[in-house]
Biopython code that builds the backbone (N, CA, C, O; Angstrom):
import numpy as np
from Bio.PDB.StructureBuilder import StructureBuilder

atoms = [
    (1, "MET", "N", (90.653, 97.621, 91.261)),
    (1, "MET", "CA", (91.823, 98.388, 90.895)),
    (1, "MET", "C", (91.439, 99.532, 89.972)),
    (1, "MET", "O", (92.180, 99.824, 89.034)),
    (2, "GLY", "N", (90.333, 100.178, 90.197)),
    (2, "GLY", "CA", (89.928, 101.294, 89.357)),
    (2, "GLY", "C", (89.107, 100.822, 88.172)),
    (2, "GLY", "O", (88.900, 99.623, 87.981)),
    (3, "THR", "N", (88.642, 101.774, 87.380)),
    (3, "THR", "CA", (87.833, 101.455, 86.218)),
    (3, "THR", "C", (88.731, 101.009, 85.072)),
    (3, "THR", "O", (89.949, 101.181, 85.121)),
    (4, "LYS", "N", (88.123, 100.441, 84.050)),
    (4, "LYS", "CA", (88.874, 99.988, 82.886)),
    (4, "LYS", "C", (89.575, 101.174, 82.227)),
    (4, "LYS", "O", (90.710, 101.046, 81.766)),
    (5, "GLU", "N", (88.915, 102.309, 82.180)),
    (5, "GLU", "CA", (89.486, 103.509, 81.572)),
    (5, "GLU", "C", (90.744, 103.962, 82.331)),
    (5, "GLU", "O", (91.731, 104.370, 81.719)),
    (6, "GLN", "N", (90.696, 103.887, 83.658)),
    (6, "GLN", "CA", (91.855, 104.282, 84.465)),
    (6, "GLN", "C", (93.027, 103.341, 84.232)),
    (6, "GLN", "O", (94.172, 103.788, 84.164)),
    (7, "ARG", "N", (92.761, 102.052, 84.108)),
    (7, "ARG", "CA", (93.828, 101.073, 83.917)),
    (7, "ARG", "C", (94.466, 101.196, 82.549)),
    (7, "ARG", "O", (95.643, 100.873, 82.392)),
    (8, "GLU", "N", (93.716, 101.657, 81.550)),
    (8, "GLU", "CA", (94.235, 101.741, 80.192)),
    (8, "GLU", "C", (94.981, 103.046, 79.912)),
    (8, "GLU", "O", (95.581, 103.189, 78.847)),
    (9, "LYS", "N", (94.956, 103.996, 80.846)),
    (9, "LYS", "CA", (95.680, 105.246, 80.665)),
    (9, "LYS", "C", (97.170, 104.959, 80.579)),
    (9, "LYS", "O", (97.707, 104.127, 81.309)),
    (10, "LYS", "N", (97.822, 105.671, 79.666)),
    (10, "LYS", "CA", (99.273, 105.539, 79.590)),
    (10, "LYS", "C", (99.891, 106.302, 80.753)),
    (10, "LYS", "O", (99.431, 107.389, 81.105)),
    (11, "PRO", "N", (100.929, 105.734, 81.347)),
    (11, "PRO", "CA", (101.556, 106.438, 82.474)),
    (11, "PRO", "C", (102.234, 107.728, 82.017)),
    (11, "PRO", "O", (102.753, 107.824, 80.905)),
    (12, "VAL", "N", (102.213, 108.705, 82.906)),
    (12, "VAL", "CA", (102.857, 109.981, 82.634)),
    (12, "VAL", "C", (104.356, 109.789, 82.818)),
    (12, "VAL", "O", (104.802, 109.276, 83.844)),
    (13, "LYS", "N", (105.134, 110.205, 81.817)),
    (13, "LYS", "CA", (106.586, 110.084, 81.929)),
    (13, "LYS", "C", (107.123, 111.267, 82.710)),
    (13, "LYS", "O", (106.783, 112.417, 82.434)),
    (14, "ARG", "N", (107.969, 110.970, 83.694)),
    (14, "ARG", "CA", (108.558, 112.015, 84.523)),
    (14, "ARG", "C", (110.051, 111.791, 84.648)),
    (14, "ARG", "O", (110.534, 110.659, 84.631)),
    (15, "ARG", "N", (110.750, 112.862, 84.770)),
    (15, "ARG", "CA", (112.178, 112.793, 85.076)),
    (15, "ARG", "C", (112.324, 113.137, 86.553)),
    (15, "ARG", "O", (111.906, 114.203, 87.005)),
    (16, "LEU", "N", (112.919, 112.224, 87.283)),
    (16, "LEU", "CA", (113.131, 112.447, 88.710)),
    (16, "LEU", "C", (114.570, 112.921, 88.899)),
    (16, "LEU", "O", (115.474, 112.128, 89.163)),
    (17, "LYS", "N", (114.762, 114.238, 88.756)),
    (17, "LYS", "CA", (116.105, 114.801, 88.788)),
    (17, "LYS", "C", (116.534, 115.260, 90.172)),
    (17, "LYS", "O", (117.728, 115.340, 90.461)),
    (18, "GLY", "N", (115.583, 115.557, 91.013)),
    (18, "GLY", "CA", (115.927, 116.085, 92.337)),
    (18, "GLY", "C", (115.071, 115.468, 93.421)),
    (18, "GLY", "O", (114.129, 114.725, 93.147)),
    (19, "MET", "N", (115.415, 115.789, 94.657)),
    (19, "MET", "CA", (114.690, 115.214, 95.789)),
    (19, "MET", "C", (113.225, 115.655, 95.799)),
    (19, "MET", "O", (112.346, 114.890, 96.196)),
    (20, "GLU", "N", (112.968, 116.876, 95.367)),
    (20, "GLU", "CA", (111.576, 117.356, 95.315)),
    (20, "GLU", "C", (110.781, 116.572, 94.275)),
    (20, "GLU", "O", (109.606, 116.280, 94.499)),
    (21, "ASP", "N", (111.394, 116.226, 93.144)),
    (21, "ASP", "CA", (110.733, 115.407, 92.122)),
    (21, "ASP", "C", (110.370, 114.029, 92.676)),
    (21, "ASP", "O", (109.280, 113.516, 92.422)),
    (22, "VAL", "N", (111.289, 113.442, 93.429)),
    (22, "VAL", "CA", (111.055, 112.121, 94.018)),
    (22, "VAL", "C", (109.932, 112.210, 95.042)),
    (22, "VAL", "O", (109.056, 111.347, 95.088)),
    (23, "ARG", "N", (109.963, 113.259, 95.864)),
    (23, "ARG", "CA", (108.910, 113.436, 96.876)),
    (23, "ARG", "C", (107.533, 113.566, 96.227)),
    (23, "ARG", "O", (106.561, 112.959, 96.678)),
    (24, "ARG", "N", (107.466, 114.370, 95.157)),
    (24, "ARG", "CA", (106.199, 114.571, 94.455)),
    (24, "ARG", "C", (105.706, 113.262, 93.823)),
    (24, "ARG", "O", (104.523, 112.931, 93.907)),
    (25, "PHE", "N", (106.630, 112.519, 93.186)),
    (25, "PHE", "CA", (106.276, 111.249, 92.550)),
    (25, "PHE", "C", (105.752, 110.253, 93.587)),
    (25, "PHE", "O", (104.764, 109.557, 93.351)),
    (26, "LEU", "N", (106.420, 110.195, 94.726)),
    (26, "LEU", "CA", (105.995, 109.276, 95.778)),
    (26, "LEU", "C", (104.620, 109.668, 96.328)),
    (26, "LEU", "O", (103.785, 108.805, 96.596)),
    (27, "ALA", "N", (104.393, 110.974, 96.494)),
    (27, "ALA", "CA", (103.081, 111.439, 96.971)),
    (27, "ALA", "C", (101.986, 111.076, 95.965)),
    (27, "ALA", "O", (100.899, 110.656, 96.359)),
    (28, "ASP", "N", (102.267, 111.235, 94.670)),
    (28, "ASP", "CA", (101.297, 110.858, 93.638)),
    (28, "ASP", "C", (101.017, 109.356, 93.674)),
    (28, "ASP", "O", (99.878, 108.923, 93.496)),
    (29, "THR", "N", (102.069, 108.567, 93.906)),
    (29, "THR", "CA", (101.906, 107.110, 93.964)),
    (29, "THR", "C", (101.023, 106.719, 95.144)),
    (29, "THR", "O", (100.160, 105.851, 95.019)),
    (30, "VAL", "N", (101.241, 107.357, 96.281)),
    (30, "VAL", "CA", (100.424, 107.078, 97.466)),
    (30, "VAL", "C", (98.967, 107.457, 97.201)),
    (30, "VAL", "O", (98.053, 106.719, 97.572)),
    (31, "ASN", "N", (98.752, 108.611, 96.558)),
    (31, "ASN", "CA", (97.382, 109.030, 96.243)),
    (31, "ASN", "C", (96.708, 108.057, 95.285)),
    (31, "ASN", "O", (95.530, 107.739, 95.447)),
    (32, "LYS", "N", (97.453, 107.581, 94.283)),
    (32, "LYS", "CA", (96.898, 106.591, 93.352)),
    (32, "LYS", "C", (96.561, 105.293, 94.068)),
    (32, "LYS", "O", (95.548, 104.660, 93.773)),
    (33, "LEU", "N", (97.400, 104.904, 94.999)),
    (33, "LEU", "CA", (97.138, 103.688, 95.770)),
    (33, "LEU", "C", (95.868, 103.847, 96.599)),
    (33, "LEU", "O", (95.064, 102.919, 96.685)),
    (34, "ASN", "N", (95.682, 105.010, 97.207)),
    (34, "ASN", "CA", (94.477, 105.273, 97.998)),
    (34, "ASN", "C", (93.212, 105.262, 97.145)),
    (34, "ASN", "O", (92.134, 104.920, 97.632)),
    (35, "ARG", "N", (93.345, 105.639, 95.867)),
    (35, "ARG", "CA", (92.196, 105.640, 94.952)),
    (35, "ARG", "C", (92.050, 104.320, 94.200)),
    (35, "ARG", "O", (91.217, 104.209, 93.301)),
    (36, "ASP", "N", (92.852, 103.322, 94.559)),
    (36, "ASP", "CA", (92.852, 102.009, 93.892)),
    (36, "ASP", "C", (93.163, 102.122, 92.405)),
    (36, "ASP", "O", (92.607, 101.373, 91.602)),
    (37, "GLU", "N", (94.038, 103.041, 92.027)),
    (37, "GLU", "CA", (94.428, 103.219, 90.634)),
    (37, "GLU", "C", (95.755, 102.538, 90.314)),
    (37, "GLU", "O", (96.199, 102.546, 89.166)),
    (38, "ILE", "N", (96.382, 101.952, 91.321)),
    (38, "ILE", "CA", (97.665, 101.287, 91.116)),
    (38, "ILE", "C", (97.703, 100.028, 91.984)),
    (38, "ILE", "O", (97.164, 100.001, 93.090)),
    (39, "ASP", "N", (98.339, 99.009, 91.467)),
    (39, "ASP", "CA", (98.473, 97.747, 92.178)),
    (39, "ASP", "C", (99.352, 97.959, 93.419)),
    (39, "ASP", "O", (100.405, 98.589, 93.319)),
    (40, "PRO", "N", (98.945, 97.450, 94.573)),
    (40, "PRO", "CA", (99.745, 97.623, 95.788)),
    (40, "PRO", "C", (101.180, 97.094, 95.656)),
    (40, "PRO", "O", (102.112, 97.684, 96.202)),
    (41, "GLY", "N", (101.355, 95.989, 94.937)),
    (41, "GLY", "CA", (102.697, 95.445, 94.731)),
    (41, "GLY", "C", (103.579, 96.397, 93.934)),
    (41, "GLY", "O", (104.754, 96.585, 94.251)),
    (42, "LYS", "N", (102.999, 96.997, 92.892)),
    (42, "LYS", "CA", (103.742, 97.960, 92.078)),
    (42, "LYS", "C", (104.057, 99.209, 92.895)),
    (42, "LYS", "O", (105.155, 99.755, 92.795)),
    (43, "ALA", "N", (103.102, 99.662, 93.698)),
    (43, "ALA", "CA", (103.316, 100.845, 94.539)),
    (43, "ALA", "C", (104.448, 100.586, 95.534)),
    (43, "ALA", "O", (105.262, 101.469, 95.804)),
    (44, "SER", "N", (104.492, 99.383, 96.070)),
    (44, "SER", "CA", (105.546, 99.019, 97.012)),
    (44, "SER", "C", (106.921, 99.054, 96.338)),
    (44, "SER", "O", (107.888, 99.564, 96.904)),
    (45, "LYS", "N", (106.993, 98.512, 95.138)),
    (45, "LYS", "CA", (108.258, 98.512, 94.389)),
    (45, "LYS", "C", (108.691, 99.933, 94.043)),
    (45, "LYS", "O", (109.868, 100.273, 94.160)),
    (46, "LEU", "N", (107.741, 100.759, 93.618)),
    (46, "LEU", "CA", (108.062, 102.147, 93.286)),
    (46, "LEU", "C", (108.541, 102.898, 94.525)),
    (46, "LEU", "O", (109.475, 103.696, 94.450)),
    (47, "GLY", "N", (107.900, 102.639, 95.663)),
    (47, "GLY", "CA", (108.313, 103.276, 96.912)),
    (47, "GLY", "C", (109.736, 102.899, 97.289)),
    (47, "GLY", "O", (110.517, 103.746, 97.721)),
    (48, "TYR", "N", (110.066, 101.634, 97.124)),
    (48, "TYR", "CA", (111.413, 101.161, 97.431)),
    (48, "TYR", "C", (112.441, 101.821, 96.514)),
    (48, "TYR", "O", (113.494, 102.265, 96.974)),
    (49, "LEU", "N", (112.135, 101.885, 95.222)),
    (49, "LEU", "CA", (113.045, 102.521, 94.273)),
    (49, "LEU", "C", (113.192, 104.017, 94.553)),
    (49, "LEU", "O", (114.284, 104.570, 94.417)),
    (50, "CYS", "N", (112.104, 104.670, 94.942)),
    (50, "CYS", "CA", (112.170, 106.087, 95.298)),
    (50, "CYS", "C", (113.080, 106.296, 96.505)),
    (50, "CYS", "O", (113.826, 107.273, 96.565)),
    (51, "GLN", "N", (113.015, 105.381, 97.458)),
    (51, "GLN", "CA", (113.864, 105.473, 98.640)),
    (51, "GLN", "C", (115.338, 105.402, 98.250)),
    (51, "GLN", "O", (116.153, 106.174, 98.755)),
    (52, "ILE", "N", (115.679, 104.483, 97.360)),
    (52, "ILE", "CA", (117.057, 104.348, 96.890)),
    (52, "ILE", "C", (117.486, 105.617, 96.145)),
    (52, "ILE", "O", (118.564, 106.155, 96.395)),
    (53, "LEU", "N", (116.640, 106.087, 95.234)),
    (53, "LEU", "CA", (116.966, 107.277, 94.449)),
    (53, "LEU", "C", (117.134, 108.499, 95.349)),
    (53, "LEU", "O", (118.036, 109.308, 95.135)),
    (54, "TYR", "N", (116.275, 108.635, 96.348)),
    (54, "TYR", "CA", (116.364, 109.770, 97.267)),
    (54, "TYR", "C", (117.700, 109.764, 98.003)),
    (54, "TYR", "O", (118.341, 110.804, 98.149)),
    (55, "ARG", "N", (118.113, 108.585, 98.465)),
    (55, "ARG", "CA", (119.400, 108.468, 99.167)),
    (55, "ARG", "C", (120.561, 108.821, 98.245)),
    (55, "ARG", "O", (121.507, 109.488, 98.665)),
    (56, "LEU", "N", (120.497, 108.381, 97.006)),
    (56, "LEU", "CA", (121.556, 108.707, 96.048)),
    (56, "LEU", "C", (121.627, 110.212, 95.798)),
    (56, "LEU", "O", (122.713, 110.790, 95.766)),
    (57, "LEU", "N", (120.472, 110.840, 95.622)),
    (57, "LEU", "CA", (120.431, 112.286, 95.402)),
    (57, "LEU", "C", (120.939, 113.038, 96.633)),
    (57, "LEU", "O", (121.649, 114.038, 96.515)),
    (58, "GLU", "N", (120.572, 112.552, 97.791)),
    (58, "GLU", "CA", (121.000, 113.161, 99.042)),
    (58, "GLU", "C", (122.521, 113.052, 99.184)),
    (58, "GLU", "O", (123.177, 114.007, 99.603)),
    (59, "GLY", "N", (123.073, 111.906, 98.841)),
    (59, "GLY", "CA", (124.518, 111.709, 98.897)),
    (59, "GLY", "C", (125.243, 112.617, 97.922)),
    (59, "GLY", "O", (126.303, 113.156, 98.241)),
    (60, "GLY", "N", (124.674, 112.792, 96.728)),
    (60, "GLY", "CA", (125.268, 113.687, 95.741)),
    (60, "GLY", "C", (125.273, 115.122, 96.220)),
    (60, "GLY", "O", (126.233, 115.859, 95.993)),
    (61, "ASP", "N", (124.200, 115.519, 96.883)),
    (61, "ASP", "CA", (124.110, 116.876, 97.421)),
    (61, "ASP", "C", (125.167, 117.077, 98.502)),
    (61, "ASP", "O", (125.834, 118.111, 98.538)),
    (62, "LEU", "N", (125.317, 116.102, 99.370)),
    (62, "LEU", "CA", (126.317, 116.184, 100.431)),
    (62, "LEU", "C", (127.723, 116.253, 99.839)),
    (62, "LEU", "O", (128.568, 117.013, 100.312)),
    (63, "GLU", "N", (127.963, 115.459, 98.808)),
    (63, "GLU", "CA", (129.271, 115.456, 98.148)),
    (63, "GLU", "C", (129.586, 116.836, 97.547)),
    (63, "GLU", "O", (130.708, 117.327, 97.667)),
    (64, "ARG", "N", (128.588, 117.455, 96.899)),
    (64, "ARG", "CA", (128.782, 118.795, 96.330)),
    (64, "ARG", "C", (129.093, 119.823, 97.422)),
    (64, "ARG", "O", (129.951, 120.687, 97.243)),
    (65, "ARG", "N", (128.399, 119.723, 98.537)),
    (65, "ARG", "CA", (128.626, 120.663, 99.639)),
    (65, "ARG", "C", (130.022, 120.494, 100.223)),
    (65, "ARG", "O", (130.700, 121.480, 100.511)),
    (66, "LEU", "N", (130.449, 119.259, 100.397)),
    (66, "LEU", "CA", (131.792, 119.010, 100.917)),
    (66, "LEU", "C", (132.859, 119.519, 99.953)),
    (66, "LEU", "O", (133.859, 120.098, 100.375)),
    (67, "GLN", "N", (132.642, 119.301, 98.660)),
    (67, "GLN", "CA", (133.585, 119.781, 97.652)),
    (67, "GLN", "C", (133.688, 121.301, 97.687)),
    (67, "GLN", "O", (134.780, 121.859, 97.576)),
    (68, "SER", "N", (132.561, 121.957, 97.839)),
    (68, "SER", "CA", (132.545, 123.415, 97.921)),
    (68, "SER", "C", (133.328, 123.892, 99.136)),
    (68, "SER", "O", (134.099, 124.847, 99.043)),
    (69, "LEU", "N", (133.137, 123.239, 100.264)),
    (69, "LEU", "CA", (133.873, 123.618, 101.474)),
    (69, "LEU", "C", (135.368, 123.370, 101.310)),
    (69, "LEU", "O", (136.186, 124.185, 101.735)),
    (70, "ALA", "N", (135.724, 122.246, 100.696)),
    (70, "ALA", "CA", (137.138, 121.926, 100.475)),
    (70, "ALA", "C", (137.790, 122.981, 99.582)),
    (70, "ALA", "O", (138.918, 123.401, 99.841)),
    (71, "GLU", "N", (137.093, 123.408, 98.544)),
    (71, "GLU", "CA", (137.627, 124.433, 97.646)),
    (71, "GLU", "C", (137.793, 125.761, 98.367)),
    (71, "GLU", "O", (138.761, 126.483, 98.127)),
    (72, "GLN", "N", (136.859, 126.085, 99.244)),
    (72, "GLN", "CA", (136.949, 127.336, 99.992)),
    (72, "GLN", "C", (138.119, 127.301, 100.965)),
    (72, "GLN", "O", (138.792, 128.313, 101.161)),
    (73, "ILE", "N", (138.365, 126.158, 101.569)),
    (73, "ILE", "CA", (139.485, 126.026, 102.494)),
    (73, "ILE", "C", (140.806, 126.153, 101.734)),
    (73, "ILE", "O", (141.721, 126.845, 102.182)),
    (74, "LYS", "N", (140.901, 125.488, 100.590)),
    (74, "LYS", "CA", (142.123, 125.564, 99.778)),
    (74, "LYS", "C", (142.387, 126.984, 99.304)),
    (74, "LYS", "O", (143.535, 127.428, 99.272)),
    (75, "GLY", "N", (141.347, 127.687, 98.943)),
    (75, "GLY", "CA", (141.486, 129.039, 98.417)),
    (75, "GLY", "C", (141.597, 130.102, 99.492)),
    (75, "GLY", "O", (141.832, 131.272, 99.187)),
    (76, "GLY", "N", (141.431, 129.712, 100.744)),
    (76, "GLY", "CA", (141.511, 130.680, 101.838)),
    (76, "GLY", "C", (140.294, 131.568, 101.943)),
    (76, "GLY", "O", (140.335, 132.600, 102.612)),
    (77, "ASN", "N", (139.206, 131.182, 101.292)),
    (77, "ASN", "CA", (137.976, 131.964, 101.331)),
    (77, "ASN", "C", (137.259, 131.673, 102.644)),
    (77, "ASN", "O", (136.898, 130.526, 102.908)),
    (78, "ASN", "N", (137.052, 132.681, 103.458)),
    (78, "ASN", "CA", (136.407, 132.495, 104.761)),
    (78, "ASN", "C", (134.893, 132.560, 104.683)),
    (78, "ASN", "O", (134.218, 132.273, 105.672)),
    (79, "GLU", "N", (134.345, 132.928, 103.541)),
    (79, "GLU", "CA", (132.900, 133.014, 103.395)),
    (79, "GLU", "C", (132.369, 131.706, 102.842)),
    (79, "GLU", "O", (132.427, 131.477, 101.634)),
    (80, "ALA", "N", (131.858, 130.854, 103.699)),
    (80, "ALA", "CA", (131.334, 129.553, 103.294)),
    (80, "ALA", "C", (129.967, 129.722, 102.646)),
    (80, "ALA", "O", (129.170, 130.566, 103.055)),
    (81, "GLU", "N", (129.710, 128.911, 101.635)),
    (81, "GLU", "CA", (128.414, 128.932, 100.954)),
    (81, "GLU", "C", (127.334, 128.344, 101.869)),
    (81, "GLU", "O", (126.159, 128.697, 101.767)),
    (82, "PHE", "N", (127.748, 127.451, 102.756)),
    (82, "PHE", "CA", (126.832, 126.797, 103.680)),
    (82, "PHE", "C", (127.247, 127.165, 105.097)),
    (82, "PHE", "O", (128.440, 127.290, 105.374)),
    (83, "PRO", "N", (126.285, 127.342, 106.002)),
    (83, "PRO", "CA", (126.643, 127.729, 107.363)),
    (83, "PRO", "C", (127.496, 126.648, 108.037)),
    (83, "PRO", "O", (127.201, 125.456, 107.959)),
    (84, "VAL", "N", (128.556, 127.105, 108.695)),
    (84, "VAL", "CA", (129.451, 126.194, 109.402)),
    (84, "VAL", "C", (129.552, 126.661, 110.843)),
    (84, "VAL", "O", (129.844, 127.828, 111.102)),
    (85, "LYS", "N", (129.312, 125.753, 111.780)),
    (85, "LYS", "CA", (129.403, 126.081, 113.196)),
    (85, "LYS", "C", (130.851, 125.978, 113.631)),
    (85, "LYS", "O", (131.488, 124.942, 113.439)),
    (86, "LYS", "N", (131.379, 127.049, 114.218)),
    (86, "LYS", "CA", (132.742, 127.027, 114.733)),
    (86, "LYS", "C", (132.721, 126.387, 116.108)),
    (86, "LYS", "O", (131.867, 126.694, 116.940)),
    (87, "ILE", "N", (133.670, 125.497, 116.333)),
    (87, "ILE", "CA", (133.747, 124.794, 117.604)),
    (87, "ILE", "C", (134.922, 125.347, 118.394)),
    (87, "ILE", "O", (136.063, 125.328, 117.933)),
    (88, "GLY", "N", (134.629, 125.834, 119.578)),
    (88, "GLY", "CA", (135.663, 126.316, 120.469)),
    (88, "GLY", "C", (136.000, 125.258, 121.493)),
    (88, "GLY", "O", (135.414, 124.175, 121.484)),
    (89, "LYS", "N", (136.944, 125.559, 122.383)),
    (89, "LYS", "CA", (137.343, 124.585, 123.397)),
    (89, "LYS", "C", (136.180, 124.205, 124.298)),
    (89, "LYS", "O", (136.080, 123.050, 124.714)),
    (90, "ALA", "N", (135.313, 125.135, 124.605)),
    (90, "ALA", "CA", (134.176, 124.856, 125.491)),
    (90, "ALA", "C", (133.165, 123.925, 124.830)),
    (90, "ALA", "O", (132.439, 123.208, 125.518)),
    (91, "ASP", "N", (133.115, 123.933, 123.484)),
    (91, "ASP", "CA", (132.147, 123.096, 122.763)),
    (91, "ASP", "C", (132.632, 121.663, 122.554)),
    (91, "ASP", "O", (131.820, 120.776, 122.288)),
    (92, "GLN", "N", (133.910, 121.423, 122.667)),
    (92, "GLN", "CA", (134.445, 120.087, 122.406)),
    (92, "GLN", "C", (134.191, 119.176, 123.597)),
    (92, "GLN", "O", (134.335, 119.579, 124.751)),
    (93, "THR", "N", (133.810, 117.943, 123.295)),
    (93, "THR", "CA", (133.593, 116.955, 124.349)),
    (93, "THR", "C", (134.383, 115.712, 124.065)),
    (93, "THR", "O", (134.333, 114.758, 124.842)),
]
sb = StructureBuilder()
sb.init_structure("model")
sb.init_model(0)
sb.init_chain("A")
sb.init_seg("    ")
for serial, (resi, resn, name, xyz) in enumerate(atoms, 1):
    if name == "N":
        sb.init_residue(resn, " ", resi, " ")
    sb.init_atom(name, np.array(xyz, "f"), 0.0, 1.0, " ", f" {name:<3s}", serial, name[0])
structure = sb.get_structure()
């Protein structure tokens, strides 16, 4: 599991505020696992927690986008912040 010096290093504290932060943290964890610097069981647990956090962040992003669209509809603003595909009669199935 790495050298004694590697095992005694204090872990780097990170704030995982966004999906890119989670992606970077997970990539670092995988690299540490490949270098035998982290216990496989711990890496597995961290991966699982990252998956949960990523889904939560993704849901929050979707919620913000929906709220923005709802506000634009209420206000009569036709310029959406996010691209919206218009569906015509030919597109409906």
